[in-house]
MIVEXBA-936768 format. One record per residue (C-alpha): residue number from 1; residue in one letter; x, y, z. Coordinates in steps of 0.001 Angstrom, whole numbers, plus 500000, padded with zeros to 6 digits. Layout:
N
<node k="NUM" r="A" u="X" v="Y" w="Z"/>
...
//
This chain:
221
<node k="1" r="X" u="480003" v="526874" w="454424"/>
<node k="2" r="X" u="483837" v="526465" w="454766"/>
<node k="3" r="X" u="485762" v="523140" w="454762"/>
<node k="4" r="X" u="484047" v="520779" w="452295"/>
<node k="5" r="X" u="480897" v="519490" w="450608"/>
<node k="6" r="X" u="480588" v="516756" w="453360"/>
<node k="7" r="X" u="480327" v="519638" w="456083"/>
<node k="8" r="X" u="477670" v="521253" w="453900"/>
<node k="9" r="X" u="475784" v="518097" w="453541"/>
<node k="10" r="X" u="475930" v="517268" w="457421"/>
<node k="11" r="X" u="475076" v="520640" w="458464"/>
<node k="12" r="X" u="472194" v="521073" w="456048"/>
<node k="13" r="X" u="470692" v="517752" w="457348"/>
<node k="14" r="X" u="471083" v="518625" w="461017"/>
<node k="15" r="X" u="470010" v="522258" w="460665"/>
<node k="16" r="X" u="467114" v="521001" w="458561"/>
<node k="17" r="X" u="465973" v="518650" w="461528"/>
<node k="18" r="X" u="466315" v="521751" w="463817"/>
<node k="19" r="X" u="464157" v="523751" w="461400"/>
<node k="20" r="X" u="461307" v="521014" w="461574"/>
<node k="21" r="X" u="461503" v="521084" w="465257"/>
<node k="22" r="X" u="461103" v="524911" w="465083"/>
<node k="23" r="X" u="458104" v="524675" w="462998"/>
<node k="24" r="X" u="456749" v="522086" w="465490"/>
<node k="25" r="X" u="457030" v="524701" w="468121"/>
<node k="26" r="X" u="455122" v="527335" w="466110"/>
<node k="27" r="X" u="451971" v="525262" w="465652"/>
<node k="28" r="X" u="449983" v="526940" w="468345"/>
<node k="29" r="X" u="451258" v="530369" w="467967"/>
<node k="30" r="X" u="450128" v="533356" w="465962"/>
<node k="31" r="X" u="451536" v="533454" w="462448"/>
<node k="32" r="X" u="453767" v="536302" w="463294"/>
<node k="33" r="X" u="456329" v="533651" w="464505"/>
<node k="34" r="X" u="456090" v="531397" w="461329"/>
<node k="35" r="X" u="458557" v="533192" w="459110"/>
<node k="36" r="X" u="461054" v="533459" w="461921"/>
<node k="37" r="X" u="460583" v="529757" w="462635"/>
<node k="38" r="X" u="460943" v="528693" w="459004"/>
<node k="39" r="X" u="464564" v="530299" w="458922"/>
<node k="40" r="X" u="466496" v="527174" w="460117"/>
<node k="41" r="X" u="464759" v="524908" w="457374"/>
<node k="42" r="X" u="465598" v="527376" w="454868"/>
<node k="43" r="X" u="469198" v="527632" w="456044"/>
<node k="44" r="X" u="469401" v="523678" w="456083"/>
<node k="45" r="X" u="468158" v="523475" w="452437"/>
<node k="46" r="X" u="470641" v="526434" w="451501"/>
<node k="47" r="X" u="473719" v="524397" w="452996"/>
<node k="48" r="X" u="472516" v="521356" w="450891"/>
<node k="49" r="X" u="472531" v="523605" w="447895"/>
<node k="50" r="X" u="476037" v="524558" w="448391"/>
<node k="51" r="X" u="476996" v="520989" w="448509"/>
<node k="52" r="X" u="475935" v="520730" w="445055"/>
<node k="53" r="X" u="478227" v="523420" w="444120"/>
<node k="54" r="X" u="481197" v="521981" w="445847"/>
<node k="55" r="X" u="480533" v="518770" w="443800"/>
<node k="56" r="X" u="479922" v="520479" w="440474"/>
<node k="57" r="X" u="483182" v="522658" w="441047"/>
<node k="58" r="X" u="484999" v="519434" w="441954"/>
<node k="59" r="X" u="483701" v="517519" w="438798"/>
<node k="60" r="X" u="481961" v="515057" w="441028"/>
<node k="61" r="X" u="478670" v="516009" w="439267"/>
<node k="62" r="X" u="478018" v="516748" w="435777"/>
<node k="63" r="X" u="479144" v="520411" w="434843"/>
<node k="64" r="X" u="475505" v="521429" w="434042"/>
<node k="65" r="X" u="474679" v="521235" w="437688"/>
<node k="66" r="X" u="477162" v="523748" w="438859"/>
<node k="67" r="X" u="475802" v="526939" w="437469"/>
<node k="68" r="X" u="472098" v="526450" w="438498"/>
<node k="69" r="X" u="473222" v="525596" w="442110"/>
<node k="70" r="X" u="475506" v="528593" w="442216"/>
<node k="71" r="X" u="472439" v="530871" w="441124"/>
<node k="72" r="X" u="470181" v="528905" w="443651"/>
<node k="73" r="X" u="472570" v="529729" w="446474"/>
<node k="74" r="X" u="473240" v="533240" w="445721"/>
<node k="75" r="X" u="469592" v="533871" w="445069"/>
<node k="76" r="X" u="468756" v="532934" w="448507"/>
<node k="77" r="X" u="471925" v="534605" w="449995"/>
<node k="78" r="X" u="471933" v="537806" w="447998"/>
<node k="79" r="X" u="468136" v="538547" w="447117"/>
<node k="80" r="X" u="466001" v="536633" w="449872"/>
<node k="81" r="X" u="467867" v="537037" w="453075"/>
<node k="82" r="X" u="468468" v="540690" w="453067"/>
<node k="83" r="X" u="464628" v="541305" w="453153"/>
<node k="84" r="X" u="463510" v="538069" w="454828"/>
<node k="85" r="X" u="465619" v="538189" w="457891"/>
<node k="86" r="X" u="464530" v="541727" w="459066"/>
<node k="87" r="X" u="460994" v="541119" w="458079"/>
<node k="88" r="X" u="460782" v="537838" w="459964"/>
<node k="89" r="X" u="462104" v="539715" w="463259"/>
<node k="90" r="X" u="459792" v="542626" w="462727"/>
<node k="91" r="X" u="456846" v="540331" w="462417"/>
<node k="92" r="X" u="457787" v="539083" w="466287"/>
<node k="93" r="X" u="457211" v="542802" w="467381"/>
<node k="94" r="X" u="453901" v="544197" w="468729"/>
<node k="95" r="X" u="453031" v="547536" w="466836"/>
<node k="96" r="X" u="454998" v="550247" w="468201"/>
<node k="97" r="X" u="458257" v="552204" w="467915"/>
<node k="98" r="X" u="460487" v="548955" w="467688"/>
<node k="99" r="X" u="458456" v="547755" w="464852"/>
<node k="100" r="X" u="458493" v="551063" w="462901"/>
<node k="101" r="X" u="462478" v="551273" w="463336"/>
<node k="102" r="X" u="462644" v="547562" w="462052"/>
<node k="103" r="X" u="460700" v="548738" w="458770"/>
<node k="104" r="X" u="463707" v="550837" w="457980"/>
<node k="105" r="X" u="465944" v="547668" w="457990"/>
<node k="106" r="X" u="463365" v="546024" w="455649"/>
<node k="107" r="X" u="463573" v="548872" w="453368"/>
<node k="108" r="X" u="467442" v="548662" w="453462"/>
<node k="109" r="X" u="467219" v="545125" w="452767"/>
<node k="110" r="X" u="464921" v="545534" w="449635"/>
<node k="111" r="X" u="467407" v="547899" w="448297"/>
<node k="112" r="X" u="470251" v="545619" w="448767"/>
<node k="113" r="X" u="468207" v="542794" w="447508"/>
<node k="114" r="X" u="467568" v="544816" w="444259"/>
<node k="115" r="X" u="471134" v="545915" w="443753"/>
<node k="116" r="X" u="472408" v="542371" w="443945"/>
<node k="117" r="X" u="469863" v="540883" w="441786"/>
<node k="118" r="X" u="470595" v="543228" w="439079"/>
<node k="119" r="X" u="474214" v="542384" w="439439"/>
<node k="120" r="X" u="473442" v="538689" w="438982"/>
<node k="121" r="X" u="471259" v="539359" w="435952"/>
<node k="122" r="X" u="473845" v="541365" w="434541"/>
<node k="123" r="X" u="476570" v="538605" w="435239"/>
<node k="124" r="X" u="478781" v="536908" w="435277"/>
<node k="125" r="X" u="477949" v="534940" w="438293"/>
<node k="126" r="X" u="480715" v="532910" w="439215"/>
<node k="127" r="X" u="482022" v="530389" w="441880"/>
<node k="128" r="X" u="485315" v="528692" w="442448"/>
<node k="129" r="X" u="487121" v="526436" w="444990"/>
<node k="130" r="X" u="489256" v="528528" w="447301"/>
<node k="131" r="X" u="491007" v="527675" w="450679"/>
<node k="132" r="X" u="488389" v="525776" w="452668"/>
<node k="133" r="X" u="485652" v="527740" w="450969"/>
<node k="134" r="X" u="483887" v="528548" w="447978"/>
<node k="135" r="X" u="484477" v="532175" w="446497"/>
<node k="136" r="X" u="481324" v="533505" w="444845"/>
<node k="137" r="X" u="481395" v="536681" w="442766"/>
<node k="138" r="X" u="479326" v="539027" w="440657"/>
<node k="139" r="X" u="479948" v="542009" w="438703"/>
<node k="140" r="X" u="478743" v="544464" w="441593"/>
<node k="141" r="X" u="481247" v="547180" w="441939"/>
<node k="142" r="X" u="480113" v="548834" w="445346"/>
<node k="143" r="X" u="481307" v="545834" w="447252"/>
<node k="144" r="X" u="482145" v="547649" w="450684"/>
<node k="145" r="X" u="479050" v="549720" w="450736"/>
<node k="146" r="X" u="476730" v="546820" w="449781"/>
<node k="147" r="X" u="478264" v="544558" w="452261"/>
<node k="148" r="X" u="477806" v="547213" w="455106"/>
<node k="149" r="X" u="474171" v="547695" w="453914"/>
<node k="150" r="X" u="473644" v="543872" w="453853"/>
<node k="151" r="X" u="475122" v="543211" w="457336"/>
<node k="152" r="X" u="473069" v="546135" w="458689"/>
<node k="153" r="X" u="469637" v="544716" w="457147"/>
<node k="154" r="X" u="470345" v="541171" w="458165"/>
<node k="155" r="X" u="471818" v="541889" w="461639"/>
<node k="156" r="X" u="470703" v="545270" w="462576"/>
<node k="157" r="X" u="466892" v="544651" w="462944"/>
<node k="158" r="X" u="467778" v="542190" w="465888"/>
<node k="159" r="X" u="469526" v="544911" w="467899"/>
<node k="160" r="X" u="466000" v="546558" w="468369"/>
<node k="161" r="X" u="464166" v="543491" w="469166"/>
<node k="162" r="X" u="462068" v="543394" w="472161"/>
<node k="163" r="X" u="463042" v="539992" w="472980"/>
<node k="164" r="X" u="466361" v="540656" w="474963"/>
<node k="165" r="X" u="468047" v="537352" w="473899"/>
<node k="166" r="X" u="467171" v="538221" w="470090"/>
<node k="167" r="X" u="469042" v="541408" w="470738"/>
<node k="168" r="X" u="471916" v="539718" w="472195"/>
<node k="169" r="X" u="472085" v="537312" w="469406"/>
<node k="170" r="X" u="472256" v="540492" w="467032"/>
<node k="171" r="X" u="475230" v="541671" w="468691"/>
<node k="172" r="X" u="476853" v="538309" w="468632"/>
<node k="173" r="X" u="476133" v="538268" w="464881"/>
<node k="174" r="X" u="477897" v="541664" w="464361"/>
<node k="175" r="X" u="480912" v="540628" w="466129"/>
<node k="176" r="X" u="480930" v="537370" w="464003"/>
<node k="177" r="X" u="480586" v="539346" w="460873"/>
<node k="178" r="X" u="483470" v="541441" w="461600"/>
<node k="179" r="X" u="485649" v="538316" w="462389"/>
<node k="180" r="X" u="484666" v="536542" w="459296"/>
<node k="181" r="X" u="485409" v="539805" w="457165"/>
<node k="182" r="X" u="488788" v="539998" w="458634"/>
<node k="183" r="X" u="489518" v="536423" w="457845"/>
<node k="184" r="X" u="488213" v="536057" w="454379"/>
<node k="185" r="X" u="486832" v="538590" w="451737"/>
<node k="186" r="X" u="486157" v="536430" w="448864"/>
<node k="187" r="X" u="484574" v="533644" w="451090"/>
<node k="188" r="X" u="482276" v="536044" w="452793"/>
<node k="189" r="X" u="479087" v="534814" w="451412"/>
<node k="190" r="X" u="479936" v="531218" w="451952"/>
<node k="191" r="X" u="481206" v="531487" w="455399"/>
<node k="192" r="X" u="478841" v="534068" w="456698"/>
<node k="193" r="X" u="475721" v="531994" w="455354"/>
<node k="194" r="X" u="477359" v="528905" w="457129"/>
<node k="195" r="X" u="477334" v="530947" w="460325"/>
<node k="196" r="X" u="473985" v="531961" w="459967"/>
<node k="197" r="X" u="472841" v="528465" w="459362"/>
<node k="198" r="X" u="474659" v="527470" w="462672"/>
<node k="199" r="X" u="472550" v="530420" w="464444"/>
<node k="200" r="X" u="469402" v="528310" w="463745"/>
<node k="201" r="X" u="470304" v="526844" w="467179"/>
<node k="202" r="X" u="469645" v="530260" w="468817"/>
<node k="203" r="X" u="466360" v="530323" w="466832"/>
<node k="204" r="X" u="465379" v="527074" w="468029"/>
<node k="205" r="X" u="466284" v="527760" w="471570"/>
<node k="206" r="X" u="464119" v="531056" w="471429"/>
<node k="207" r="X" u="461191" v="529169" w="470206"/>
<node k="208" r="X" u="461594" v="526610" w="472881"/>
<node k="209" r="X" u="461990" v="529125" w="475641"/>
<node k="210" r="X" u="459217" v="531415" w="474545"/>
<node k="211" r="X" u="457029" v="528189" w="474206"/>
<node k="212" r="X" u="457698" v="526899" w="477623"/>
<node k="213" r="X" u="456886" v="530515" w="479176"/>
<node k="214" r="X" u="453604" v="530537" w="477374"/>
<node k="215" r="X" u="452855" v="527204" w="478575"/>
<node k="216" r="X" u="453402" v="528137" w="482119"/>
<node k="217" r="X" u="451402" v="531280" w="481654"/>
<node k="218" r="X" u="448491" v="529399" w="480336"/>
<node k="219" r="X" u="448544" v="526886" w="483150"/>
<node k="220" r="X" u="448311" v="529708" w="485711"/>
<node k="221" r="X" u="445303" v="531304" w="483980"/>
//
């Protein structure tokens, strides 16, 4: 995330706490909500990982910490998220047209993950301190195409969600992506993942709202 390692540390702890609350609200649901509810906790750990990258680049930690922390951060951002996010949103949908459409986004995400994983394996994988963010890079040459596919996979599935507030969340995410891409190119991975972590609040709100709705429905039956 932008600003500083302290910002990553605080956001990681806060978002991790939100993630624990999200998992608490999924205890009595079907397992289809579990992956979606786990996202905030994963984002929280992700932000804490970037704090390690910050400290390693600044020399506050031994040099040997920087590369493993960078790899851990990028493996989640580049390889896990493009598949995990559309799959988690798809799991919320009952069988039908929406769920089938979302399968395409899972497929796009899988292709993006594979391309970025290969780029990371081929190397080099680097991170450097930039203006209020960390600039990550690999040797992937199809930058614009992969970025568009990445955004499509992680944000597009939400647009087809049966829950209207998740669909609205998808629209908001697309707008945010456009703003972030305009403001910073080399810091996109860092700043976008920071934004995604903040959206954990929306996930928690969704789980709380649907939990309350379900409780009322059960009380009336």
